[in-house]
C-alpha positions as CSV (number, residue, x, y, z in Angstrom):
1,M,93.4,74.9,101.1
2,N,93.6,77.7,103.1
3,P,92.6,81.1,102.4
4,K,96.1,82.6,101.5
5,L,96.6,85.9,102.9
6,T,99.6,88.3,101.9
7,L,100.0,91.6,104.2
8,Y,102.1,94.5,102.2
9,S,103.6,96.7,105.1
10,R,106.9,98.6,106.6
11,T,108.6,98.7,110.2
12,D,107.6,101.6,112.0
13,C,103.7,101.5,110.8
14,C,100.9,101.6,113.2
15,L,98.7,101.2,111.1
16,C,101.1,97.9,109.5
17,D,100.6,96.8,112.9
18,E,97.1,97.1,113.6
19,M,96.3,95.2,110.6
20,K,98.7,92.4,111.5
21,D,96.6,92.0,114.7
22,A,93.8,91.9,113.2
23,V,95.3,89.0,110.9
24,R,96.4,87.1,114.1
25,Q,93.5,87.2,115.9
26,A,91.6,86.1,112.8
27,A,94.4,83.4,112.4
28,A,93.2,81.9,115.9
29,K,89.7,81.0,114.7
30,I,90.5,80.4,111.5
31,A,93.4,78.7,109.4
32,L,94.8,80.8,106.9
33,D,98.6,81.0,105.7
34,F,99.4,84.5,106.4
35,E,103.0,86.2,104.9
36,V,104.0,90.3,105.8
37,I,106.6,91.5,103.0
38,D,107.9,94.5,104.1
39,V,107.7,96.8,100.9
40,D,110.8,98.8,101.1
41,G,112.5,95.6,100.5
42,S,111.9,96.5,96.9
43,A,111.9,99.3,95.2
44,Q,109.5,98.1,92.7
45,L,106.9,97.4,96.3
46,R,107.8,100.6,97.2
47,E,106.9,102.5,94.6
48,E,103.4,100.5,93.9
49,Y,101.9,100.3,98.2
50,G,104.7,102.4,99.4
51,A,101.6,105.7,99.9
52,Q,99.0,102.9,100.6
53,V,100.5,100.3,103.4
54,P,99.1,98.5,105.0
55,V,97.5,96.6,102.0
56,L,96.2,93.2,102.5
57,F,95.1,90.6,99.5
58,I,93.3,87.6,100.1
59,N,94.2,84.9,97.2
60,G,95.5,87.3,95.8
61,K,93.1,89.9,95.0
62,K,93.1,93.1,97.6
63,A,90.6,93.0,100.0
64,F,91.9,95.6,102.8
65,K,93.5,98.9,102.7
66,Y,94.6,100.9,105.7
67,R,92.4,99.8,108.5
68,V,90.2,96.5,108.7
69,K,88.4,95.0,111.7
70,V,89.0,91.1,113.0
71,K,84.9,91.0,112.6
72,Q,85.2,92.3,109.1
73,L,88.2,89.8,108.3
74,E,86.5,86.7,109.3
75,Q,83.0,87.5,107.4
76,R,85.3,87.7,104.2
77,L,87.2,85.0,104.8
78,A,84.0,83.1,105.9
79,R,82.9,84.0,102.0
80,C,85.9,82.7,101.2
81,A,85.3,79.2,102.7
82,L,82.0,79.5,101.2
83,W,83.3,79.8,97.3
84,A,85.7,77.2,97.7
85,R,83.4,75.0,98.1
86,W,81.5,75.9,95.5
87,G,84.5,75.0,93.6
88,L,84.8,79.0,92.2
89,A,87.4,81.6,92.5
90,N,86.5,84.7,94.3
91,N,87.9,86.5,97.6
92,G,84.3,86.6,99.1
93,E,83.7,90.3,97.8
């Protein structure tokens, strides 16, 4: 099963664009599922994540906030793959 990455983002956010780019670069090397959610589309999400975007979750757990380098993301995803092989639920922390 591929890791599921969820990015809480917003329009016109340069940090969000940088994080999307890092995820796309990692996705070129590692199979993953990627979803982008615009926090401004929901009052609840805007209140929960509005001041923190971008926020990247891996398999439902917060993994990165504001910035991530491609190498950092690839390392975290590699750890996730190891945990999955061992049959353990973890996001690679």
